[in-house]
N, CA, C and O atoms as a MOPAC input file, in Angstrom:
PM7 MOZYME 1SCF
protein

 N      7.94700 1   -21.72200 1   -19.00200 1
 C      7.18500 1   -21.29200 1   -17.85900 1
 C      6.40300 1   -22.45600 1   -17.27100 1
 O      6.17700 1   -22.49900 1   -16.06200 1
 N      5.99400 1   -23.38300 1   -18.09200 1
 C      5.26100 1   -24.53900 1   -17.60200 1
 C      6.16600 1   -25.38200 1   -16.71500 1
 O      5.70900 1   -25.92500 1   -15.70900 1
 N      7.44500 1   -25.50100 1   -17.07300 1
 C      8.37500 1   -26.25100 1   -16.24700 1
 C      8.49600 1   -25.62300 1   -14.86000 1
 O      8.61300 1   -26.32800 1   -13.85700 1
 N      8.46700 1   -24.32500 1   -14.81700 1
 C      8.62400 1   -23.62500 1   -13.56000 1
 C      7.42000 1   -23.84700 1   -12.65400 1
 O      7.57000 1   -23.95600 1   -11.43700 1
 N      6.22600 1   -23.91700 1   -13.23900 1
 C      5.01100 1   -24.06600 1   -12.45200 1
 C      4.64400 1   -25.52400 1   -12.19400 1
 O      3.67200 1   -25.80300 1   -11.49200 1
 N      5.39100 1   -26.42500 1   -12.73800 1
 C      5.09000 1   -27.84000 1   -12.55000 1
 C      5.09000 1   -28.20800 1   -11.07000 1
 O      6.00400 1   -27.83700 1   -10.33300 1
 N      4.07700 1   -28.92700 1   -10.64500 1
 C      3.98800 1   -29.34200 1    -9.25100 1
 C      3.23100 1   -28.37700 1    -8.36900 1
 O      3.11800 1   -28.60100 1    -7.16300 1
 N      2.70500 1   -27.29900 1    -8.94800 1
 C      1.91400 1   -26.35700 1    -8.15400 1
 C      0.47600 1   -26.43000 1    -8.62300 1
 O      0.20600 1   -26.83900 1    -9.75200 1
 N     -0.43700 1   -26.03800 1    -7.77000 1
 C     -1.85800 1   -26.08900 1    -8.11200 1
 C     -2.40700 1   -24.74300 1    -8.51500 1
 O     -3.50300 1   -24.65800 1    -9.06900 1
 N     -1.65300 1   -23.67800 1    -8.24200 1
 C     -2.14200 1   -22.35100 1    -8.55500 1
 C     -2.93100 1   -21.73700 1    -7.41600 1
 O     -3.25700 1   -20.55100 1    -7.45000 1
 N     -3.24100 1   -22.54300 1    -6.40100 1
 C     -3.94300 1   -22.02400 1    -5.23000 1
 C     -2.99400 1   -22.04700 1    -4.05500 1
 O     -2.27900 1   -23.02600 1    -3.84300 1
 N     -2.98700 1   -20.97300 1    -3.29500 1
 C     -2.09400 1   -20.85500 1    -2.14100 1
 C     -2.46900 1   -21.88500 1    -1.08800 1
 O     -3.61100 1   -21.93700 1    -0.63400 1
 N     -1.49600 1   -22.70300 1    -0.70600 1
 C     -1.68500 1   -23.66300 1     0.36700 1
 C     -2.48900 1   -24.88700 1    -0.01900 1
 O     -2.75100 1   -25.73400 1     0.83500 1
 N     -2.89300 1   -25.01100 1    -1.28500 1
 C     -3.72500 1   -26.13800 1    -1.67700 1
 C     -2.94200 1   -27.43900 1    -1.68100 1
 O     -3.49400 1   -28.48800 1    -1.35000 1
 N     -1.69800 1   -27.39500 1    -2.04000 1
 C     -0.89200 1   -28.60300 1    -2.09800 1
 C      0.35800 1   -28.36500 1    -1.26800 1
 O      1.36000 1   -27.86500 1    -1.77700 1
 N      0.30000 1   -28.72200 1     0.00500 1
 C      1.42000 1   -28.52200 1     0.90800 1
 C      2.59700 1   -29.38100 1     0.48200 1
 O      2.43500 1   -30.53700 1     0.09000 1
 N      3.77000 1   -28.80200 1     0.56700 1
 C      4.97900 1   -29.55000 1     0.26700 1
 C      5.33700 1   -29.59100 1    -1.20300 1
 O      6.36800 1   -30.15700 1    -1.56700 1
 N      4.50500 1   -29.00000 1    -2.06700 1
 C      4.81500 1   -28.99700 1    -3.49100 1
 C      5.87600 1   -27.94000 1    -3.75800 1
 O      5.72900 1   -26.80000 1    -3.31900 1
 N      6.93900 1   -28.29400 1    -4.46800 1
 C      8.00000 1   -27.31600 1    -4.73700 1
 C      7.51500 1   -26.22800 1    -5.68300 1
 O      6.74000 1   -26.48600 1    -6.60300 1
 N      7.98200 1   -25.01500 1    -5.44400 1
 C      7.64300 1   -23.91500 1    -6.32300 1
 C      8.45500 1   -24.02900 1    -7.60300 1
 O      7.93500 1   -23.79300 1    -8.69400 1
 N      9.69600 1   -24.38100 1    -7.47900 1
 C     10.55900 1   -24.60500 1    -8.63800 1
 C     11.29700 1   -25.91500 1    -8.40500 1
 O     11.76600 1   -26.15900 1    -7.29300 1
 N     11.41200 1   -26.75700 1    -9.41300 1
 C     12.08300 1   -28.03900 1    -9.23000 1
 C     13.53000 1   -27.85500 1    -8.78700 1
 O     14.26200 1   -27.05100 1    -9.36500 1
 N     13.93600 1   -28.58600 1    -7.77700 1
 C     15.31600 1   -28.57200 1    -7.33900 1
 C     15.68000 1   -27.47400 1    -6.35600 1
 O     16.79700 1   -27.46100 1    -5.83900 1
 N     14.77500 1   -26.56400 1    -6.09000 1
 C     15.06300 1   -25.48900 1    -5.14900 1
 C     14.42800 1   -25.85900 1    -3.81300 1
 O     13.22500 1   -26.11000 1    -3.74200 1
 N     15.22800 1   -25.89300 1    -2.76600 1
 C     14.68600 1   -26.31400 1    -1.46900 1
 C     13.56300 1   -25.40900 1    -0.97600 1
 O     13.70900 1   -24.18900 1    -0.90000 1
 N     12.45300 1   -26.03200 1    -0.64800 1
 C     11.30100 1   -25.28500 1    -0.17000 1
 C     11.58900 1   -24.63000 1     1.17600 1
 O     11.03500 1   -23.57400 1     1.48300 1
 N     12.43900 1   -25.24100 1     1.97000 1
 C     12.76500 1   -24.69100 1     3.28300 1
 C     13.42100 1   -23.31500 1     3.15400 1
 O     13.18200 1   -22.43900 1     3.98500 1
 N     14.24000 1   -23.11600 1     2.13000 1
 C     14.89000 1   -21.81300 1     1.94700 1
 C     13.86500 1   -20.73700 1     1.58800 1
 O     13.99600 1   -19.59000 1     2.01500 1
 N     12.83200 1   -21.10600 1     0.79600 1
 C     11.75600 1   -20.15700 1     0.51300 1
 C     11.03800 1   -19.78000 1     1.79800 1
 O     10.72300 1   -18.61100 1     2.01900 1
 N     10.78000 1   -20.76700 1     2.64400 1
 C     10.08300 1   -20.51000 1     3.90200 1
 C     10.90800 1   -19.59400 1     4.79500 1
 O     10.36300 1   -18.68700 1     5.42300 1
 N     12.21100 1   -19.82200 1     4.85700 1
 C     13.09000 1   -18.96400 1     5.66200 1
 C     13.07100 1   -17.54600 1     5.12500 1
 O     12.97900 1   -16.58800 1     5.89300 1
 N     13.15800 1   -17.40700 1     3.81400 1
 C     13.15000 1   -16.07700 1     3.19400 1
 C     11.83100 1   -15.35600 1     3.46100 1
 O     11.83000 1   -14.18000 1     3.82400 1
 N     10.71900 1   -16.04700 1     3.28400 1
 C      9.41600 1   -15.42700 1     3.52900 1
 C      9.24600 1   -15.03200 1     4.98300 1
 O      8.73000 1   -13.95400 1     5.27800 1
 N      9.67700 1   -15.90000 1     5.90200 1
 C      9.53700 1   -15.60200 1     7.32700 1
 C     10.38900 1   -14.39700 1     7.71100 1
 O      9.92200 1   -13.50300 1     8.41700 1
 N     11.63400 1   -14.37100 1     7.24700 1
 C     12.50600 1   -13.23500 1     7.57200 1
 C     11.95600 1   -11.93600 1     7.00700 1
 O     11.99000 1   -10.90000 1     7.67200 1
 N     11.44700 1   -11.99100 1     5.77200 1
 C     10.87300 1   -10.79900 1     5.16700 1
 C      9.66600 1   -10.32500 1     5.97900 1
 O      9.51700 1    -9.13300 1     6.25000 1
 N      8.81200 1   -11.26800 1     6.36200 1
 C      7.61400 1   -10.91400 1     7.12600 1
 C      7.98700 1   -10.29100 1     8.47400 1
 O      7.36600 1    -9.31800 1     8.90100 1
 N      8.98900 1   -10.84300 1     9.13500 1
 C      9.40100 1   -10.30900 1    10.43200 1
 C      9.99700 1    -8.92300 1    10.25800 1
 O      9.62900 1    -7.99700 1    10.98100 1
 N     10.91500 1    -8.76800 1     9.30700 1
 C     11.55900 1    -7.46800 1     9.09900 1
 C     10.53200 1    -6.40300 1     8.74100 1
 O     10.48700 1    -5.34400 1     9.36600 1
 N      9.71400 1    -6.68100 1     7.74200 1
 C      8.75900 1    -5.66400 1     7.30300 1
 C      7.67800 1    -5.44200 1     8.35500 1
 O      7.24400 1    -4.30900 1     8.56200 1
 N      7.24300 1    -6.49800 1     9.01400 1
 C      6.21600 1    -6.36200 1    10.04200 1
 C      6.65700 1    -5.49200 1    11.20300 1
 O      5.90200 1    -4.63600 1    11.66500 1
 N      7.87900 1    -5.70700 1    11.67700 1
 C      8.39400 1    -4.90800 1    12.78900 1
 C      8.48000 1    -3.43700 1    12.39100 1
 O      8.08900 1    -2.55900 1    13.16100 1
 N      8.98000 1    -3.17300 1    11.21500 1
 C      9.12400 1    -1.78100 1    10.78700 1
 C      7.77000 1    -1.12000 1    10.55100 1
 O      7.60300 1     0.06200 1    10.85300 1
 N      6.81300 1    -1.85100 1    10.02300 1
 C      5.47200 1    -1.28800 1     9.81800 1
 C      4.82500 1    -0.97000 1    11.16300 1
 O      4.21000 1     0.08400 1    11.32600 1
 N      4.96400 1    -1.88600 1    12.13200 1
 C      4.39200 1    -1.64100 1    13.45700 1
 C      5.05300 1    -0.42300 1    14.11000 1
 O      4.37400 1     0.40200 1    14.72100 1
 N      6.37200 1    -0.31400 1    13.97900 1
 C      7.06500 1     0.85000 1    14.53500 1
 C      6.56700 1     2.14500 1    13.90400 1
 O      6.27300 1     3.11500 1    14.60200 1
 N      6.47700 1     2.14900 1    12.58400 1
 C      6.04900 1     3.36100 1    11.90800 1
 C      4.61000 1     3.71900 1    12.26400 1
 O      4.32500 1     4.87300 1    12.58600 1
 N      3.70000 1     2.74600 1    12.21100 1
 C      2.30500 1     3.03700 1    12.51100 1
 C      2.11400 1     3.44700 1    13.97000 1
 O      1.26600 1     4.28800 1    14.27000 1
 N      2.88700 1     2.86600 1    14.86700 1
 C      2.82600 1     3.26800 1    16.26800 1
 C      3.26300 1     4.70800 1    16.46500 1
 O      2.62100 1     5.47200 1    17.18500 1
 N      4.35200 1     5.06800 1    15.82300 1
 C      4.86300 1     6.44000 1    15.90600 1
 C      3.87200 1     7.41200 1    15.27400 1
 O      3.64200 1     8.49900 1    15.80500 1
 N      3.28500 1     7.02700 1    14.14500 1
 C      2.31100 1     7.88600 1    13.48000 1
 C      1.05100 1     8.04000 1    14.34100 1
 O      0.51400 1     9.14100 1    14.46500 1
 N      0.58200 1     6.94100 1    14.93200 1
 C     -0.59000 1     7.00300 1    15.80600 1
 C     -0.31100 1     7.88600 1    17.01500 1
 O     -1.17600 1     8.65100 1    17.44200 1
 N      0.89500 1     7.78100 1    17.56700 1
 C      1.26000 1     8.63300 1    18.70200 1
 C      1.22000 1    10.11000 1    18.29500 1
 O      0.73000 1    10.95400 1    19.04500 1
 N      1.73000 1    10.40700 1    17.12200 1
 C      1.70400 1    11.78100 1    16.61300 1
 C      0.26700 1    12.27700 1    16.45100 1
 O     -0.05600 1    13.39700 1    16.84700 1
 N     -0.59300 1    11.43900 1    15.86900 1
 C     -1.98900 1    11.83100 1    15.69900 1
 C     -2.68600 1    12.02900 1    17.03900 1
 O     -3.42300 1    12.99800 1    17.22400 1
 N     -2.45100 1    11.11000 1    17.97200 1
 C     -3.08700 1    11.21700 1    19.27800 1
 C     -2.60000 1    12.46000 1    20.02300 1
 O     -3.38400 1    13.14100 1    20.68300 1
 N     -1.31700 1    12.74800 1    19.91400 1
 C     -0.80700 1    13.97500 1    20.52200 1
 C     -1.44500 1    15.20700 1    19.88700 1
 O     -1.76800 1    16.17600 1    20.57300 1
 N     -1.62200 1    15.15600 1    18.57100 1
 C     -2.24500 1    16.29300 1    17.87200 1
 C     -3.67400 1    16.52200 1    18.32700 1
 O     -4.13600 1    17.66100 1    18.38900 1
 N     -4.37300 1    15.44300 1    18.64400 1
 C     -5.77700 1    15.56300 1    19.03000 1
 C     -5.93700 1    15.84900 1    20.52000 1
 O     -6.70600 1    16.72900 1    20.90700 1
 N     -5.21400 1    15.10900 1    21.34900 1
 C     -5.46500 1    15.17000 1    22.79400 1
 C     -4.45500 1    15.99100 1    23.59300 1
 O     -4.71600 1    16.31300 1    24.75300 1
 N     -3.32300 1    16.33400 1    23.01300 1
 C     -2.31700 1    17.11000 1    23.74100 1
 C     -2.00400 1    18.38600 1    22.96500 1
 O     -0.85400 1    18.66200 1    22.62200 1
 N     -3.03400 1    19.13600 1    22.70400 1
 C     -2.87200 1    20.35100 1    21.89400 1
 C     -1.94500 1    21.36200 1    22.56000 1
 O     -1.20300 1    22.07100 1    21.88000 1
 N     -1.98800 1    21.42700 1    23.87100 1
 C     -1.11100 1    22.37500 1    24.57200 1
 C      0.35600 1    22.00200 1    24.39300 1
 O      1.20700 1    22.86800 1    24.18700 1
 N      0.64100 1    20.71300 1    24.47400 1
 C      2.01600 1    20.24700 1    24.27200 1
 C      2.47200 1    20.52300 1    22.84000 1
 O      3.58300 1    21.00400 1    22.61500 1
 N      1.61500 1    20.21800 1    21.88700 1
 C      1.98500 1    20.40900 1    20.48300 1
 C      2.13100 1    21.89600 1    20.13300 1
 O      2.84100 1    22.24500 1    19.19000 1
 N      1.46600 1    22.76000 1    20.88600 1
 C      1.52100 1    24.19900 1    20.59700 1
 C      2.68500 1    24.90000 1    21.28600 1
 O      2.89400 1    26.09500 1    21.07800 1
 N      3.44200 1    24.17600 1    22.09900 1
 C      4.59000 1    24.79600 1    22.77100 1
 C      5.58100 1    25.33500 1    21.74500 1
 O      5.98700 1    24.62700 1    20.82300 1
 N      5.95300 1    26.56800 1    21.91600 1
 C      6.91900 1    27.18100 1    20.99600 1
 C      8.33100 1    26.74500 1    21.37000 1
 O      8.71600 1    26.74500 1    22.54000 1
 N      9.08500 1    26.37800 1    20.35100 1
 C     10.47100 1    25.97400 1    20.55100 1
 C     11.39100 1    27.13000 1    20.19900 1
 O     12.28200 1    27.48800 1    20.97000 1
 N     11.16700 1    27.70800 1    19.03100 1
 C     11.96300 1    28.85200 1    18.58600 1
 C     11.13500 1    29.63100 1    17.56800 1
 O     10.79600 1    29.10500 1    16.50800 1
 N     10.81700 1    30.85800 1    17.88100 1
 C     10.04600 1    31.68600 1    16.94900 1
 C      8.68000 1    31.07700 1    16.67800 1
 O      7.90100 1    30.83800 1    17.60100 1
 N      8.39700 1    30.83000 1    15.41200 1
 C      7.10600 1    30.25200 1    15.02600 1
 C      7.13300 1    28.72700 1    15.00900 1
 O      6.13200 1    28.09400 1    14.67400 1
 N      8.25600 1    28.14200 1    15.36100 1
 C      8.39900 1    26.67700 1    15.34800 1
 C      7.90300 1    26.11500 1    16.67200 1
 O      8.36700 1    26.50700 1    17.74300 1
 N      6.94900 1    25.18400 1    16.58100 1
 C      6.42700 1    24.56800 1    17.79600 1
 C      6.70900 1    23.05300 1    17.79200 1
 O      7.24500 1    22.51200 1    16.82500 1
 N      6.34200 1    22.39700 1    18.87600 1
 C      6.60600 1    20.96300 1    19.01900 1
 C      5.88400 1    20.16500 1    17.93900 1
 O      6.43800 1    19.20700 1    17.40100 1
 N      4.65400 1    20.55300 1    17.62000 1
 C      3.89300 1    19.85800 1    16.58400 1
 C      4.58500 1    19.88400 1    15.23800 1
 O      4.62400 1    18.87500 1    14.53500 1
 N      5.13000 1    21.03100 1    14.87700 1
 C      5.84900 1    21.14200 1    13.60500 1
 C      7.09300 1    20.26000 1    13.60700 1
 O      7.38200 1    19.57900 1    12.62200 1
 N      7.82400 1    20.27500 1    14.71200 1
 C      9.03000 1    19.43500 1    14.79500 1
 C      8.68800 1    17.94700 1    14.71600 1
 O      9.38500 1    17.18200 1    14.04900 1
 N      7.62100 1    17.53900 1    15.39100 1
 C      7.22500 1    16.12800 1    15.31700 1
 C      6.71900 1    15.76200 1    13.92300 1
 O      6.92900 1    14.64000 1    13.46200 1
 N      6.05500 1    16.70000 1    13.25200 1
 C      5.61000 1    16.45300 1    11.87900 1
 C      6.78300 1    16.26300 1    10.93400 1
 O      6.76100 1    15.37900 1    10.07800 1
 N      7.80300 1    17.08700 1    11.08600 1
 C      9.01100 1    16.93800 1    10.26600 1
 C      9.72400 1    15.63400 1    10.62100 1
 O     10.29700 1    14.97000 1     9.75800 1
 N      9.67700 1    15.28100 1    11.90700 1
 C     10.29700 1    14.01700 1    12.33100 1
 C      9.60900 1    12.81700 1    11.69100 1
 O     10.23800 1    11.77200 1    11.52200 1
 N      8.33400 1    12.93900 1    11.33100 1
 C      7.64200 1    11.84300 1    10.63900 1
 C      8.34300 1    11.53200 1     9.31500 1
 O      8.55000 1    10.36700 1     8.97400 1
 N      8.70300 1    12.56600 1     8.58400 1
 C      9.41600 1    12.35000 1     7.32100 1
 C     10.78500 1    11.72700 1     7.57200 1
 O     11.19100 1    10.79400 1     6.87900 1
 N     11.48100 1    12.24700 1     8.56000 1
 C     12.81000 1    11.72600 1     8.86700 1
 C     12.75000 1    10.25800 1     9.26700 1
 O     13.58400 1     9.46300 1     8.83100 1
 N     11.77700 1     9.89100 1    10.08800 1
 C     11.70000 1     8.49100 1    10.51400 1
 C     11.27400 1     7.57500 1     9.37000 1
 O     11.64700 1     6.40200 1     9.34500 1
 N     10.50100 1     8.09700 1     8.42900 1
 C     10.14600 1     7.29000 1     7.25500 1
 C     11.40100 1     6.90100 1     6.49400 1
 O     11.57000 1     5.73700 1     6.13200 1
 N     12.27700 1     7.85300 1     6.24700 1
 C     13.51200 1     7.56000 1     5.52600 1
 C     14.45500 1     6.70400 1     6.37200 1
 O     15.15000 1     5.83800 1     5.84100 1
 N     14.48000 1     6.94000 1     7.67000 1
 C     15.30900 1     6.13600 1     8.55900 1
 C     14.86800 1     4.67600 1     8.55400 1
 O     15.70400 1     3.77700 1     8.45900 1
 N     13.57300 1     4.43500 1     8.65600 1
 C     13.07700 1     3.05800 1     8.64900 1
 C     13.30900 1     2.38600 1     7.29500 1
 O     13.59800 1     1.19100 1     7.24400 1
 N     13.18700 1     3.13100 1     6.20700 1
 C     13.49100 1     2.56500 1     4.89000 1
 C     14.96600 1     2.18200 1     4.80300 1
 O     15.30100 1     1.12900 1     4.26100 1
 N     15.83900 1     3.02200 1     5.32700 1
 C     17.27200 1     2.72100 1     5.32800 1
 C     17.56700 1     1.49000 1     6.18300 1
 O     18.36800 1     0.64000 1     5.79500 1
 N     16.92100 1     1.39500 1     7.34400 1
 C     17.10500 1     0.22800 1     8.22100 1
 C     16.65500 1    -1.03400 1     7.50100 1
 O     17.33100 1    -2.06000 1     7.57200 1
 N     15.51700 1    -0.97300 1     6.80500 1
 C     15.04700 1    -2.15300 1     6.08100 1
 C     16.03800 1    -2.57600 1     5.00900 1
 O     16.32600 1    -3.76500 1     4.86800 1
 N     16.55800 1    -1.62900 1     4.25900 1
 C     17.52000 1    -1.96300 1     3.19700 1
 C     18.76800 1    -2.59700 1     3.79000 1
 O     19.27800 1    -3.58200 1     3.25600 1
 N     19.26300 1    -2.04200 1     4.89200 1
 C     20.45900 1    -2.61300 1     5.54100 1
 C     20.20000 1    -4.04300 1     6.01300 1
 O     21.02500 1    -4.93200 1     5.80100 1
 N     19.06600 1    -4.25500 1     6.64300 1
 C     18.73600 1    -5.60500 1     7.11800 1
 C     18.52100 1    -6.55900 1     5.95100 1
 O     18.93500 1    -7.71700 1     6.00900 1
 N     17.87600 1    -6.08000 1     4.89800 1
 C     17.63800 1    -6.93000 1     3.73000 1
 C     18.95300 1    -7.32900 1     3.07000 1
 O     19.10700 1    -8.47000 1     2.63600 1
 N     19.89200 1    -6.40700 1     2.99200 1
 C     21.18800 1    -6.73500 1     2.38600 1
 C     21.91600 1    -7.81800 1     3.16900 1
 O     22.60800 1    -8.65400 1     2.58700 1
 N     21.75900 1    -7.80300 1     4.49100 1
 C     22.46900 1    -8.77100 1     5.32600 1
 C     21.72200 1   -10.08800 1     5.48700 1
 O     22.34600 1   -11.14900 1     5.50500 1
 N     20.38000 1   -10.03900 1     5.60700 1
 C     19.65400 1   -11.24200 1     5.99000 1
 C     18.74000 1   -11.80000 1     4.90000 1
 O     18.41800 1   -12.98700 1     4.94300 1
 N     18.31300 1   -11.00200 1     3.93500 1
 C     17.40000 1   -11.48400 1     2.90700 1
 C     18.08100 1   -11.73200 1     1.56700 1
 O     17.85100 1   -12.75700 1     0.92600 1
 N     18.91500 1   -10.79100 1     1.15200 1
 C     19.54300 1   -10.89800 1    -0.16600 1
 C     20.40500 1   -12.14400 1    -0.34600 1
 O     20.35400 1   -12.74300 1    -1.42000 1
 N     21.19600 1   -12.57000 1     0.64600 1
 C     21.98200 1   -13.79000 1     0.42900 1
 C     21.11600 1   -15.01900 1     0.14700 1
 O     21.47200 1   -15.84800 1    -0.69100 1
 N     19.99500 1   -15.14000 1     0.83600 1
 C     19.11300 1   -16.29100 1     0.59400 1
 C     18.44800 1   -16.16300 1    -0.76700 1
 O     18.34200 1   -17.14700 1    -1.49800 1
 N     17.99800 1   -14.95700 1    -1.11600 1
 C     17.37100 1   -14.74400 1    -2.42300 1
 C     18.36400 1   -15.02200 1    -3.55000 1
 O     17.99600 1   -15.62300 1    -4.56000 1
 N     19.61100 1   -14.59500 1    -3.39200 1
 C     20.63200 1   -14.85900 1    -4.40800 1
 C     20.89200 1   -16.35600 1    -4.54100 1
 O     21.05700 1   -16.87600 1    -5.64500 1
 N     20.92500 1   -17.03800 1    -3.40100 1
 C     21.13600 1   -18.49800 1    -3.41600 1
 C     19.98900 1   -19.19500 1    -4.14500 1
 O     20.22300 1   -20.08600 1    -4.96100 1
 N     18.76600 1   -18.79800 1    -3.85900 1
 C     17.60400 1   -19.38900 1    -4.52300 1
 C     17.59000 1   -19.06200 1    -6.00800 1
 O     17.27200 1   -19.91700 1    -6.83400 1
 N     17.93300 1   -17.82300 1    -6.34600 1
 C     17.97100 1   -17.41600 1    -7.74100 1
 C     19.01900 1   -18.22600 1    -8.51000 1
 O     18.77900 1   -18.65700 1    -9.63800 1
 N     20.18500 1   -18.42500 1    -7.88400 1
 C     21.25200 1   -19.19100 1    -8.53700 1
 C     20.81400 1   -20.64200 1    -8.72200 1
 O     21.06400 1   -21.24800 1    -9.76400 1
 N     20.16100 1   -21.18800 1    -7.70600 1
 C     19.68300 1   -22.56300 1    -7.79800 1
 C     18.60800 1   -22.71800 1    -8.85800 1
 O     18.59900 1   -23.71500 1    -9.58000 1
 N     17.70000 1   -21.75000 1    -8.97000 1
 C     16.64800 1   -21.80400 1    -9.98600 1
 C     17.24000 1   -21.63600 1   -11.38100 1
 O     16.75200 1   -22.22800 1   -12.34400 1
 N     18.29000 1   -20.82900 1   -11.48400 1
 C     18.93800 1   -20.64100 1   -12.78800 1
 C     19.61300 1   -21.90300 1   -13.27200 1
 O     19.59200 1   -22.19900 1   -14.46700 1
 N     20.21400 1   -22.65200 1   -12.36100 1
 C     20.86700 1   -23.90600 1   -12.73000 1
 C     19.84800 1   -24.93200 1   -13.16000 1
 O     20.06800 1   -25.65700 1   -14.13000 1
 N     18.73000 1   -25.00700 1   -12.45000 1
 C     17.71300 1   -26.01100 1   -12.74300 1
 C     16.89600 1   -25.62600 1   -13.96300 1
 O     16.64500 1   -26.45500 1   -14.83900 1
 N     16.47800 1   -24.35900 1   -14.01900 1
 C     15.60400 1   -23.91000 1   -15.09100 1
 C     16.32300 1   -23.53900 1   -16.36100 1
 O     15.67000 1   -23.31600 1   -17.38000 1
 N     17.62500 1   -23.46200 1   -16.35000 1
 C     18.38800 1   -23.11700 1   -17.53500 1
 C     18.37000 1   -21.64300 1   -17.86400 1
 O     18.63400 1   -21.26700 1   -19.00600 1
 N     18.06800 1   -20.80200 1   -16.90100 1
 C     18.02200 1   -19.35400 1   -17.13700 1
 C     19.27900 1   -18.71100 1   -16.65100 1
 O     19.43300 1   -17.49400 1   -16.76100 1

């Protein structure tokens, strides 16, 4: 484990340019982190925006939310159920994007660290 941490200070950003693992390109870590941040950030913003819209509609558009669609089912109930559906949809989208854009880089880094670290 000491070999793995060699060249790091233990503080984030304290030693710029220091490799996290010997022999593994730091640029690939940066690409992986940036892609992860963009993917997760976009999906979090989408989800929170949709959730905020639902809450705001619940508070300020009570007449719209109370519109009956069929029997006892109203627009508010349908949008509430849609919250669950969109949660699973966004999770599925993240997994699909991660498989295509994040996993290949992570596998490459893992393989490179295994060769260098002997794991």
